[in-house]
C-alpha positions in Angstrom: -14.6 -25.1 35.8 -16.8 -26.9 38.3 -18.7 -25.4 41.2 -18.7 -26.6 44.8 -22.1 -27.4 46.2 -22.1 -27.7 50.0 -24.5 -28.6 52.8 -24.1 -28.9 56.5 -25.2 -31.8 58.6 -24.6 -31.4 62.3 -26.3 -33.2 65.1 -29.4 -35.4 64.8 -32.0 -33.0 63.5 -31.7 -34.5 60.0 -30.6 -38.0 59.2 -28.3 -39.1 56.4 -31.2 -39.6 54.0 -31.6 -35.8 53.7 -28.0 -35.6 52.5 -28.5 -38.4 50.0 -31.8 -36.9 48.8 -30.1 -33.5 48.2 -27.2 -35.2 46.3 -29.6 -37.2 44.1 -31.7 -34.1 43.4 -28.5 -32.2 42.3 -27.5 -35.1 40.1 -30.9 -35.0 38.5 -31.5 -31.3 38.1 -28.0 -29.8 37.5 -26.3 -30.6 34.3 -23.1 -28.6 35.0 -20.1 -30.2 36.7 -20.1 -29.9 40.4 -18.3 -31.2 43.5 -20.7 -32.2 46.3 -19.4 -31.5 49.8 -21.2 -32.2 53.1 -19.7 -30.6 56.1 -20.6 -32.8 59.1 -19.7 -33.7 62.6 -19.9 -37.4 61.6 -18.1 -38.0 58.3 -19.2 -41.3 56.6 -19.0 -40.8 52.8 -16.2 -39.8 50.5 -17.8 -36.4 50.0 -18.0 -35.7 53.7 -15.7 -33.2 55.3 -15.3 -32.4 59.0 -17.0 -29.2 60.0 -14.6 -26.3 59.8 -15.0 -25.0 63.3 -16.0 -27.9 65.6 -16.6 -25.6 68.5 -19.7 -24.1 66.8 -23.2 -25.7 67.2 -26.2 -26.1 64.9 -26.8 -23.7 62.1 -23.8 -21.6 63.1 -21.6 -23.9 61.0 -23.2 -22.3 57.9 -21.4 -19.1 58.7 -18.0 -20.7 58.2 -18.9 -21.5 54.6 -18.6 -17.8 53.6 -14.8 -18.4 53.9 -14.8 -20.9 51.0 -13.0 -19.7 47.9 -14.1 -20.2 44.3 -17.6 -20.8 43.0 -19.8 -22.1 45.8 -23.5 -22.8 46.3 -24.9 -23.8 49.7 -28.2 -25.6 50.2 -30.1 -26.5 53.3 -30.8 -30.2 53.8 -34.6 -29.7 53.7 -34.7 -28.0 50.3 -36.6 -29.7 47.5 -35.3 -29.2 44.0 -38.0 -29.9 41.4 -36.6 -28.6 38.1 -33.3 -27.7 36.4 -31.1 -25.3 38.4 -28.3 -24.7 35.9 -29.0 -20.9 36.1 -27.6 -21.0 39.6 -24.3 -22.4 38.5 
């Protein structure tokens, strides 16, 4: 069973490169199966999903992620992953 790994990109504080960097870090440092999901106000990629509550602003979107069912991890866009994180999954 795979785990969902999510992030939130809303507004212009972080550009798309932060999402791509996080995804690449996960591919490099997580050997378990996972689904990458980016909740965003500007869907561009196949893994992007519209934010769950568009009326929210900024970091408040992260609160909606507690409603997700199943196994989920949430990462901020500015995190730096430097080593294996299998223990989290």
